[in-house]
N, C-alpha and C positions, 0 to 999 in steps of 0.2 A: 831251218837255220834260225838262230836268234836274230830278231829284227834289228836290234841295236848294232849288229855287225854287217848289215846288208851292204852298205856302200864300200866297206873294207873288203868284203868277200867279192863284190862285183869288180872292184879295182884289181884284186889279186887274180881273178879269172881272166880278165881282159889283158892284163900285163903278161901273164905266163902261158896262156893257151890261145890258140887261134879260133876265134868264133867263126862258125860256118854259116849261120843263119840267124836273122832277126825277124821276129814275127810279132805284130801288134794288131789286136782287133778289139772292138767293143765286146764286152762279155754278153752272153746270150740275151738277157732280158733288156738290154740296151740296143738291140738291133743286130749285133753280131758282125757288123761290117768290118772287113779287113782294111787296116790303115797302112800297114807296112808288111811286106812279105819279100824280104831281100836275102838272096844268097850272097854271102860276104866274099867268098873266094879268097883272092890275094889282097883284097882291100882290108882296111883296118877299121874295126868297130871300137868306138870309144864313148865315154860319157863325161858330162860336166854337171855338177850339182851346185846350185847357189840359192839365194833367197827366193828366186822366181820359180824354182823347180828343178826338174831333172831333164837334161837334154841328152839325146843319143845322136852320135855323129858317125858318119861313114866317110873315111878319108878326110876328116876335119870339116865336113859339110853337115850342118844340122839336118836331121831327117825326122825327128819327132821330139816334142816337148810335153812332159807331164808337169802339171802345176803342183802336184802332190797335195791336192785338196782332200783326197780320200785314199789313204794308204794303209790298208788293214794289217794283214798278218806278216807282210814282208816276203822275202824270197824263200823259195824252196829249191832243192836240187833233186832232179829225177834222173835215174839211169834208165835208158831205153835198151833193153836186152831182148834178143830174139833167139828162138830155138827153131830148128827144122823138124817138123813132124810130117812124116810121109811126103817129103818133097815140098811142103808148104811152110814158109817162114811165118812164125807167129810170135807176137810180143809176149814176154814173160811178165806177169803181173805179180807183184809182191804185196804182202800185207804190211801194215805200218810197223810192226815190231820185228820184222825179219832183219837180219844183219846184211846190210848192203855189200859188205866185203866177203860174204859167204863164198868160198872157193868152189862150191858145187853149182853155183849159178853161172850161166853163160856170161862171158865178158861183155860189158856194155858197148854198143856201137856208138852211142851218143850220151853226153851229159847235157842236161837242159836246166837252165836257171829259169824259174817261173815266178811270176807275181801278178797280183791284180792291183793296178794303180789307176786311180781316177776312172773307174768303171771300164778299164781296158785290161785284157789279158796280155801280158808281156812274156815272150819266150825267147831265150838266147840259147842256141844249140852249139855245142862244141863236139868235135870228133873224139871218140874214145872215152875213157873214164878219168874224170878229174878226181884226184885223191881227196878223201874227206877224213875227218877225225871226230871222235866223240867230243862234244862240248859240255852238255849238261842234260839233266832230265827235264822233259816237259811234263810228263806224267809217269812217275816211277811205277805206280800200281799197274798201269796199262802197258808198261815197258816201252813208252814212246820217248824217243830221245831227240835232242837237238844235235845236229852235226854242223861242222863248219869246214871250209876248204882248208886242206892241209898245206902248210907252207913248205 
């Protein structure tokens, strides 16, 4: 997704869809330690962003603060799809240039917003498939596209 729309997309997701999981950990080379691993359930996940950084809140209580000192590529959305092969459920892996709305693919079980912020991996999972729409080309020759959350 285009980085300049990150917080608009995050607000749209949290306002329209029920988050079911918040996961924050140091990325691998920084120790990999898990900071937050919370099932949201019936609680409400929210965020606040101001000059001091990005705050995540669960039921209005602050649970994590990013200073936004190192904020690289921004958010991406991943669909977690599974298929049953000989009674074993396996994740379906897509290449970068496949159409995420391909009707021949299994319906996603989860939509996950991911980003690396301040050397931490941030993941917010939502049940089902959040609708997306084409935004622009990131690399037209390689057929890599930017997508955004569909309103």
